[in-house]
Structure formats: structure tokens, C-alpha cells
N, C-alpha and C positions, 0 to 999 in steps of 0.2 A: 436449411433454416425452417423451423416450423412456423405456423401462423402465430402462435403465441409469442415466440421469440421476436418475430417481425413487429407485432403490436407493442411489445414491451420496448423494443429498441426505439421506435418512432414516438412512442408515448413519452419516453425519457427525454428524447430530443425536444419534444414539445414542452415538457416541464422545464427544461433548461432554458427555453426561450422566454419563459415568464419573467424571470428577474431582469433579463435584457430589456424586455418591453416595459416593465415597471420602472426601471432606471431611466429609460428615455422619456416615457410619458409623464412620470410624476416627480422625478428628481432633477435631471439635468436641465430641463427647460425652466426650472424655478431658481436656478443658481444665478445670483445677480452679477457675478464676475465673469460668466460665460456670455459673450455677446450673441452667440449662435447656439443652436441645439444640434449636437452631432447626430448623424443618421446611424443608429445602432442596429436596427432591424435588417437592413440590407447586408450589414457586416456579418450578422449571424448567419444569413443564408450563404454568404460566401465562405464562411468558416466551415460550415457543414459540407458544402460542395467540395471544398479542397480536401477534406478528410474522407469523404464518401465517394466522390466521383461525379460524373456528369448527370447520369440518370437520377440518382438520389438527390443531387443538388437541384435539379429541375423540379422534382416533386416537393422538396422542402421549400424551395424558392416560391413555388406556387402558393403554398400555405402561408408563408411569411409575407408574400405580396398582398394576399387578401387582408392580412392583419395590417399591413402598411396602409392600404386604402382606408381602413377603418381609423387609423391613428393620425395619418398626415392629412393636412388640410388641402383641398383643391386638387386631388390627384385624379378624380373622375374615373377610377378603375384602371388607370394606366400602370400602377405599381404591381398589380397582380400579374400582368403579362411581363412587365419589365424585370421584376425580381426573379421570375421563373427563367427568363432568358439569361439573366446575369448568373443565376445559380448553375445553369447548364454550361455556360461559357467558362465560368471559373472552375467548375469541376473538370471540364475537358482540358483546360489549360494546365491545371495542377496534375492531372492524371497522365497527360501525354507529353507536355513540354517542360513543365517545372517540377519541382519536388513537392510532395504533399507534407509541407512543414510550415513553420511560422514565416519564413521568408517568402515562400510561394503564396501564402495567405496575404501577406502585406502587399505583394505585387498585384495579386488578383483583386484585392480590396481597392487599391489605388485605381486600377483600370476600371473597375465596376463603378465606383463613385464618380470618376471622371466621365464615363459614358452616360450615366444617369443625369448628371448635372449638365452635360453637353446637350442632351436631348431637351432638357427643360429650357436651356438658354435658347436653343434653336426655335422651340415653340413660342417662346415669349418674343423673340425677334420677329418671327413671322406675324404675330398679332400686333407688334409694335408697342408693346407695353413698357419696356424699360430700356435703358441705355446699355450698350454692350460692355463698356468698361466697368460699370457698377456691378453688372451680373457676373462678370469674370472674377472680379475681386471678391465678391460674396461667395461664389462657388469655390474659389481657391482656399479661402479661410475655412469654409465648411468642410472641405475635404481634408485639410490638414488637422482640424480639430477631431474629425471622425477617425482619422488614422491612429490617433493616440489611443483610442479605445479598442483597436484591433487586439492588443495584447491581452487584456482581461477577457474579452469575448472569445478569443481563440483558446485561451487557457481553460475556460469553462467547457467549451465544446470538445476540446481534446480530452479533458477529464471524463466526459460522458463517452466519447468514442472508445476509450481504453476499457470501459467497463460494460459495454453492451455487446451482444453478439455481432460478429463482423460481416458475415455473408449476407448480402441484400439481394433478394429476388424481386425485381419489379417488372 
């Protein structure tokens, strides 16, 4: 793969991330019938990781994590590292244990969102901010709502994956 192919490939993935970010930041959080805002940016990192593998998932997760830190309130830089690790883990799971398809993406998304919410719950329990039952209920509803959006996000990145050069040299 030439440098030009490499730049085109990841540039197109970056462009495909823009509607996901726009939908999360400016559309879904303004709908009055949604009590929560789904986490679409980590789902995008998981989808690319499932399609491309662990190394590419970690790289894309690092970029998406930086965007998450800019979009989400109160992350203090943790999302940059967290989404990078999630991308690497999801890519490795899909590459070596699961299939690189929608079902693998759903499972990796569920595990990733549960791990990220679990860490947030543990941090808030450590600081004594909230009650455990309320946090678990909120996290469960947020995960279920976010999982609904795996289908369109996966479809978008699968469409990109089928149209860009395949071999990645990182």
C-alpha cells in the first residue's frame, strides 16, 4: 500500500466519522423523547476495529478518543486512552476470537460500553458521588440505547471498508 493509499483510506474513515459525531453532538442530545444520549463515538471506534483489526483499531481509537474528550463533559483526558484500549481490544477479539461481522461488532460494542461504564461507576464510587443502584440503572439504559445505533454506524463503516484499499501498514 502506498502512502497515498494509506492517507486516502484513513482520511475517508475520518470523513465517515463526521456524520456520527454530528449526529451525537447536535441531533440525538436534543431529542426530547430520548432520556439519555447514546455514545456513538466509541461505537465508531469499535466498528472500525472490528473491520480493520487490533493495530488499526488502536490507532483509530486514539483519534476518536481525543474527539470524545473534546465532546463529552468531564472526561479529563481519560477517553483518549480508554477508546484507544477499547479499539485495540475489540480489534483483537474480532480478529482472533470472533468473526469480523455485525454480530462480532455487536458483542464487542456491548463489552466495550460495559467496560467504559464500569470504570466510570468505579471511579464515582471511589469518590462517593452517587448511589450504586442509580448508576447501574443509568449505565444499563445508556448501553441499551447505544447498542441500537450499532446497526447504522456499522453499516456506514462497512460501506467505507469495502471501498478503500485493504492492506494497512502501521
